[in-house]
Steps between C-alpha positions, in 0.01 A plus 500: 500500500679538828452880479154460343310588816719803563409637156131422530393538860745713680518248785832353399398138552813284503591162363762352727739258325684243709794338316522123559713366216757697298541486126143544381448611139246745361224413265647569155255758369728801491807412299797265523635335811830327554559193289453174682252220573223729608224239501675267745437729791714429804203546728291272717369755746357842428770759436282765661196536715269790427339621825195708408302733722139448602225744409504824704192663649373790290666418172359651183392286205830566320695408813311173539576402138867601542524301819342195337741516205799527736378213720431272204879464455499289817410132444475416868192293573355549155538882509329522837581867561393607149159336554444724801459792258209314332141453605426147636340390172776642288765341720345160430455559128841652421725239332855620545638200312335574165806686369717809547487827313853638518510877479785745467650624824533858375326803660238495224285267710173676588187446710209726408162537671217441261123450513463139615840463657873554461673443166862378465695623198841351432727360231493123475835345413422126537242237588548194710221255430347266756722218377817710550572597139655846465407710198655843436238763409706800383381787722126480432288751695238334713206618711348298781196601707454428871153551643463583869221519759476579865537197724419634842685832520778411255534481123557152366544369146192310381591431137849466351701334221590138556866413545785716622630839384869525587781722374831363375679549832230317691507211250879481527467466877225240505536288183776283353551340160517121487477226241250218530564206265289289267575246223507553129248288306772252400579437869869563429577833668380720787362839406522799736197715559599836658267622772499782758380383837441692825750409769324278747585520874463120506779466237529524126520122454131469592401777257709348220349153553150638502568694182635182337194300603276772355656440160663719235424864446224573253750599230715189517225248580420400135868422431596278794377219721508442874568138586360553849154336490202733525364527851833439667546726803723551799390281790593786730515855360872528564834392350737488796874541461696232687866603496484601133264223393153617389250238606190473281211281616250444220146355501421155366391637159872511414488123448259547206813553288704208366869459594635707212257782572587483869866548417419795276278650773778452754734681261255790482478520878874471554600761243236743627601480866870506427438854375533594868875468462605639835283272708400190301767253393280193458138388479330200668151398383252297701147394410260499799810479721667205320825558312461515122703221350623544144745268321717786374502719809642505850289601798644853486500634146728770357538660161740228398228240566295632209778632275347306210213753499719807542559701184784673687692175483489483120843519341560547126672203339669723241560806713427820304472522123608786275528564126826595333543525122163341452585188705346398828768451765499424873709700746782295651765566762747583221264701275239332285452191284247406231199298617442156360276455202394714205492834681864469607630368171477825310285358222247778547544846640272547801414743782310495832556152645295330770546166674335262746635436847622149407666628183297260289333777298674802344319754283608804298361739240623583154642854468170641361314331787251344260596141583538322834732200497461229766775245556560206735880477483539184705258309277556643152754726325235674290212738549205310640229765462472822307223753550441793260362842595536871451718604795572253782614587846759267658337172604424433866521142643341389830615225735303223325664591169212684329632742237307827494525685165355850464461665159472871584505622143127546451242722658408211725791286638473130428613246763588141416610234751704190408432227755604142556267377228726671247242731335444872524177601680354850496457685829284807551650826625272764643483788746743769386546766233815585311777322310688216669872565547583204731327184616632265772325208669588412857674167552189358664295594192225684691596864437626715217699821520468729195622841389237689304586810292282799576485861379541686171781473248738745664422395853464125494572333830474150627273399788551188714197276549450155655227260386392151602485180292170315526421157354151494352322225314552697178873540566747724683407861578742773604284758679451725801786737416578760764772748587692401812692827555448873453852648500642386168433744210662280236577127470675338206570140604405247769615168637389285796763510776312242705142399574420827678710768331601636162806676364403770255685751291310807619523867595344694777415868459817703439725194461639293215414145403672259737454144625242513778343242734121501514348272763145379457433648842538842335856601592726660241877516546767595240799268503801700617789583268352455150740425213681800360343444155146507366308192615255359248404161655488321832467138608481351849434174682482355854833555685665598170681827425296743294637529148467814287542528123631832372486704182871427454435123469646424841359290782539631854434311824388632834759420770403635839482881468695516173455382143770293325550468126439131420527414130444648157157431357136596527157365596592347838249236613449281807227237474143623510 
C-alpha cells in the first residue's frame, strides 16, 4: 500500500521506512521463502519504522481515507497519526487491535466515492485474528465502507471497519511470526502455537509474554492447556533484557499452581522467550520481585533446563524402519537388520510399519491393508493386538504410546485409538470432505496432519489439512481441520518434521511432486535436490534426515543439499 495514496489521491503521500535490524522476513502469503527456522525470528526490536504523514488541509474524502489507510501501518503510540484522520468519537471507538485484513499489494486496490462515504475494494489474501492467528483467504474480493463528515473545515472519518487493513508489504514490515508454547493435556510435551505479532518498540519479549499470558489462539485452545494460573500478569508491563537474560516478573497469582505446574509454566515461558534467538539466551522468573525457586531449575533457565518437555529432543530408539521382502527392518550403519519380534521374523508378510519413540511398540499392516498388527517386541515375540478393517492407513503413535489406527476404506473413515489400558477406543473424525490418503498425529498428540483426496477421477489431487485433537467426556475428537498453505496444488504424503513443521510430498503449480517443508506459520519450501527417481513416500523427525521412499523400492536420505541412496526397501518410517 505504499503507493496506494499515489493511485487514489494524486498527492503522492509517502511511507518512509527506516531500517533498524537486517534480516527481516516477509509474511508468507505469496509463495515460498527460503527454507529455515522462520518462526524463531532473530528480532527483538522493530525491523522498520513506518513514518506516516499527518492529514493535509483541503484533502478530499478519498484522500482522507487513503491517508488513514497509509498511516494505520504505523503502530507508534497506538496508531496516533492514523487517528488524526478520524473524528474525535471515531478515534476513541476504533479498535485497531481487533485483527488485520491482509489485502493484495497489486494495483487492483481501489477507493470509490459512493453515497454515504468512500468504499474500498481489494483482494483479501489473509486474515490475522486478534489473538495473532494467521489464516490464508485465497484472494477473496472485499468491500469496506468509510463514512465521512465535516469536522470544522476538513473531512474526517466518522464510521469505519474495526481492526487494520494492511497489504502484504506493510504486514511484512510490521509483523513477525513467533511461537508461544502451551502443554499437551498429558503434561508431557510443549506445544507451539504460531502467532503473528506487531513489532513493539518496547521489544518483542514483552509482546510475546503478553500473548502467552492471554492464552492459546482460538483454534488451538481446546487441544492444549496453559499451566500459568488464570489472572497471572506482569507486575510491570515490560520484559527487560539484561545481557541476554529476559527477566519476567509475575504477579502473585502464579503461586496458585503447585510445584509441578510451576515447572511446566516456567517451561512455557522459557521456550516462548527463547524464540528471540538473537537476543535472548536465558530466562529468569521472579514473582512480585522475588526469584522463583524450583527444584529442577537454576535461576537462569535455558532450553536444556526443560528438555524433558521438548519434543525436539525426542530420539527414536530404533532409528528408521523400512520393509523389505515383507519383513520389517531397521536402518543401520551397515544397511538394515530385522527388528525384534514377530514383524521381523518373517512369519507374516507385512507392509507400512510404524513404531513408538521408545521402540516398545511396532505395528504393520498385512499386504491387503485389512489387518493392523500391533507388537511389543521387548515383552513378547508374538502379535499382541490385531484390528480388522477395510483399508487401513499406516498407524500413527504419539509420545505417550497411543496407537492411532485409521480405516479409510469406507465412505466415512473410522478412527480407533489403543491406549495404556490395552483396548481400542473409537474417536470421532469431523470437519473435512474427501477420502483420506494419509493421517499423522503430532508427537505431542494435540494435532493431526492429513492428506485428503479431492477432485474427479481423472484429476484427483491431495490437499494438506491440519486438525486438532480434543478430549471430550465422550472420547477423543479430531476436529477443526484447516488448510495451512495455498501454494501446493497436489499432496500425496505427510510426516511431522518437528512440533511446528511438516514434510510433505507435494507439488506447486508447474512442478513435480517433491519433498517439501510446510511450516505451521504458513511457509512452504521445497527441499533442494530431490532424488533422481519417483518419490512415493516421505518420513521425517526432529533433527533427523528426511527419508524418501521411491517407486524403485529404494530409500533415499536428505544430506545437506543432496540426496543419498540409503538402502533397498520401501515404506520408510520414523516414530510418529
